[in-house]
C-alpha positions, 0 to 999 in steps of 0.5 A: 954375899956382897951387897949388890944393887937389885939391878945387878942381880938381876942382870946376872939371873938373866945371864944365869938363865941364858947360859943354863939354857944353852946347857940345855939345848946342848943336852938336847943335842947330844941325846943320841950320843953315846956315854954323853952326860948332861951338864947343867948349872947350879942357879942357886949356887950362881946367884949366891957366889961372888958377883965377879965370880964366872957363872961357869964355876956353878956348871956341873956334869950329871956323871953318875947315872944312866938312862940307856945301856950306852951310858947316855943319861939324856932325858928328853922329856925332862930336858923339855921340862927344864927348857920350860921351867928356865923359860918362865925364869928368863921371863920372870926376871926379865920382866922384874928388870923391866918394871925396875928400869921403868921405875927409874925412867919415870923418877928421873923424868918426874925429877925434871919437872 
């Protein structure tokens, strides 16, 4: 992986979590769609790829499974667990970015004195 700033990596992590949340919401919206196969984001791959690569390159479709006779593979309980995990991840990354920006703000403010 190329050298990148911590803030750039945190921003990418927030963007990845946001994209994943959209995918999970779409899965839940299609829970009743016959033949629908769930989508997700490979978070580790999304964060380890080149920073200029689109996050969409890490989206995958889980096509090999079915939970129902109509071919749909969305499990509402599992999706809600993923949503909660993703929300916690997003909040943790956002808090890290907020702390980093607060530190920079402090250093800039104190540097003027």
